[in-house]
SEZA-460381 format. One record per residue (C-alpha): x, y, z; residue in one letter. Coordinates in steps of 0.2 Angstrom, whole numbers, padded with zeros to 4 digits, always signed. Layout:
XYZa ...
//
This chain:
+0029-0021+0193m +0032-0012+0209e +0039-0026+0217r +0047-0031+0203c +0057-0013+0204r +0059-0018+0224a +0066-0034+0223e +0078-0026+0208l +0082-0010+0220t +0092-0021+0234g +0093-0037+0230s +0105-0038+0218g +0096-0051+0207r +0097-0049+0187t +0081-0044+0176v +0082-0062+0171t +0079-0067+0188a +0066-0056+0194v +0056-0059+0179a +0056-0079+0181a +0049-0076+0199r +0037-0065+0198w +0030-0077+0180g +0037-0065+0166f +0042-0079+0153p +0051-0066+0145d +0065-0054+0154p +0066-0041+0137t +0047-0039+0141h +0048-0036+0157v +0064-0023+0153s +0050-0016+0142k +0037-0015+0153l +0047-0007+0166f +0055+0007+0154k +0037+0011+0150a +0032+0013+0167t +0047+0021+0176y +0056+0030+0160g +0072+0022+0165y +0079+0003+0160n +0077-0010+0176a +0096-0016+0172r +0101+0001+0177a +0091-0001+0190l +0103-0016+0196v +0120-0010+0191t +0118+0006+0202d +0111-0005+0214s +0127-0015+0213r +0138+0001+0211a +0133+0007+0228q +0134-0010+0238t +0153-0011+0230t +0158+0009+0236r +0148+0005+0252t +0162-0009+0255r +0177-0001+0247a +0174+0015+0257s +0171+0004+0275g +0189+0003+0283p +0195+0022+0276e +0178+0030+0287k +0184+0020+0302d +0202+0024+0301g +0208+0007+0294g +0218+0005+0279g +0236+0006+0279d +0237+0023+0292g +0244+0033+0277g +0259+0022+0270r +0260+0018+0253q 
//
């Protein structure tokens, strides 16, 4: 489960893809086992990782002074 968790954290892969990669024929089983092991849903981990990636990409130009120079 730790390897599945690590792969879900940064890869952007789905629970179904990770389950198949690690030999689980049923992603539902992985989700239940993940929740029992870590106390939260595997899908939430994937969603949080994607949200962080999206926020990082969206905030890039604002951090370095790029953008429209304050004009609207």
